[in-house]
N, C-alpha and C positions, 0 to 999 in steps of 0.2 A: 569622023565619028568612028570609034572603035567598036568592033563586034565582040561581044562576050561569049566565050565558048562554054557551053553547059554540058557536063559529062553525065551520061545516063548511069543508072545503078549497075547495069551489066558491065559497062566499061570499067567502072570503079572496081567491081569484083574481079574482073579479068586482070586488071593491072595489079591489084593487090596479090592475087594468086601467083602471078608471074614473079613479082618481087620476092614473095615468101619462098618460092621454089628456088630462085637464084641464091637467096641468103642461106637456105638450108643446105644446098649443095656446097656452097663455100665453106660453111661450118664443118660439114662432114669431111670435106677434103682436108681442112686444117687439122681436125682431130686425127685423121688417118696419118697425116704427115708427122704430127707430134708423137703419135704412138709408135710409128716406125723408128723415128729418131731416138726416142726414149728406150725402146726395146733394144736397139743396137747398142746404146750406151750401157744399159744394164748388162747386156750380154758380155760386153768388154770388161766391165768392172767386177763381174761375179768371180769369186775365187775358184780355182780348179778343184775338182772333187779329189779328196784324198785317195792316194793309191792304196789298193787292197794289199794288206800285209801278206807276205808269202807264207805259205804253210810250211812249218819246219819239217825236214825229212824225218822219216821214221828212224829211231835209234834203238832197235831191239837188242843189240848187243849179242854176245856169243851164245846166250841161252835162248835166243830166238831160233837157233839152228839145232838139228838133231845130234850133231857131233861137235865136240870141242877138243882142241889140243892147246897145250900151253906149257909155260915154264914157271916154276915156283921156287922161291928162296926165302929164307927166314932165319931167325935166331931165337934162342931161349936158354933153357938150362936142362941138364941131365942130372937127375938126383937119385940117390939110393941110400940105404942105411950106412953104407961104407964111405961114400964120397959124393961130392956135388961139384959140377963143373959147368961152365958156359958151353953151349953147343950151337952149331949152325947146320943148316940143311939146305940142299938144292936138289931139284929133280924135274922130271917131265911128266905131264899129265895127259891121259887120254880119257875124256869124259863122254859117256853115252847116257841115254835116258835111264835113270834109276841107278846105273852102275858107273864106276870109274876105276881106272888103273893108274898106278904111279910107280916110277922107278927113280932112284937117286942115291945120294950118299948123305950120311949124317955123322957128325962127330965134333969134338971128342965125346966118348961115352963115359959114364960114371964108372962102369966096370967092364972088364974083359977086353975092350978094344978102344983104341984111340979114334978110329974111323970105321964105320960099317956101311956097306952098301945095303939097300933095302928094296923090297918089292911089295907094294900094297894093292889089295883088292877091296874096294869099298862099295857100299850102297849109300844112296843119298835120297833125301826127301825134302821138299820145300816146307818151311815152317808156316808160311802164310801164303794164301793165294796171290798170284802175281798182281791181280787187279787191285788188291787191298794194300799193297806194299807202299806205294808212293803216288803222290799226285803226278809225278813224272810219267806215269803210265798213260795219261791223257795224250801225251805227245808220242805215244808208241814205244815208250821205254819199258824195259823189263828189268827191274831190280830184283835180285834173287837172294833170299835168305834161306839157308839150308842147314840141316843137321846131317852129319856124315859119320859113318862108322864102319869098321871092317877089320880085316886081318892083315898084319904086316910081318913079313919075314925079314929080320935083320941078320944078314949072313954071318956077321962076326959076333953077334950078341945073342940071338935066339928068336923065339916067337914073341909076338907082341899084339896086343889089342889096341887099335887106334880109334879115336873118336874126337869130334869137335864140331864147330859151327863155322860157316862161311857166309860172306856177304859180297855179292858181285854187283858192281856198278857199270852200266853200259857206257862205252866210249863212242861208238858209232854203230852202224848197222850190223857189224860182225865181230866187234872186239869188246871185251870187258876187262876191267881190273877187279881182282878178287882179293879180299882180306880174310884171313883165316886165323883161328886159334885151335891148335891140335895138341893132343896128348898121346904119346906112344908108350903104352904100359908094357914093358918087356917082362916076360915070365922067367927071367934069369934067376940065379941063386947067388946073391940076393936080387930081388926084383928091382926094377928102376923105372922111373917116369922121365920121358923126354918131352918136355912142354915147350912148344915153339909157336911163335907168332910169324905168320908167313904172308907174302904178297905174291899173287899169281897174275900173269898176263895170259888171257885166253883168246883164242881165235875160233869162231864158229864157222861151220860149213855143212854142206850136204854132199856126201860121197856119191849119191845117185845122180847129181847134176853133171 
């Protein structure tokens, strides 16, 4: 004869609690394992963060410095009531705040001389504030648009009033290329105009450094 085992309520509850605990532990372990594996896979598949773009270096050009020196050459026409002839010009520039000085040669002249040495003393002012000139200023660039005027002594021709406009474009932190339109109005008898379009290469620096 077989004996039938009868489980009490407390035993059933204890066994159910033990089975539930074991099941919950297994499920949590499985979730943790899946999460670890998934996280590792995701980390391996994520694209690398884009590299931060390098900030471009400042390009203030020659006009970012208190003193500039340069060479200038150009060509145009020398005209007077007597004659008109093509002319060329080359010289050297020393540019300071507000003032600049230039020495060179120009020729042929419409009257009096085929070639004349000259010495100019000029004042200059920017036509527009540097910050308003160009979006390039955002990158530290200084484009300079100026009006220039002063006195020129042409040694073989006479006294002259010179005036014009210039535009300087920075090349790097200390160099600029400058484009100019100038008129040298000589008070000779008869008077003459020497209208030239010029290109200058300028280097900026600080003599106190």
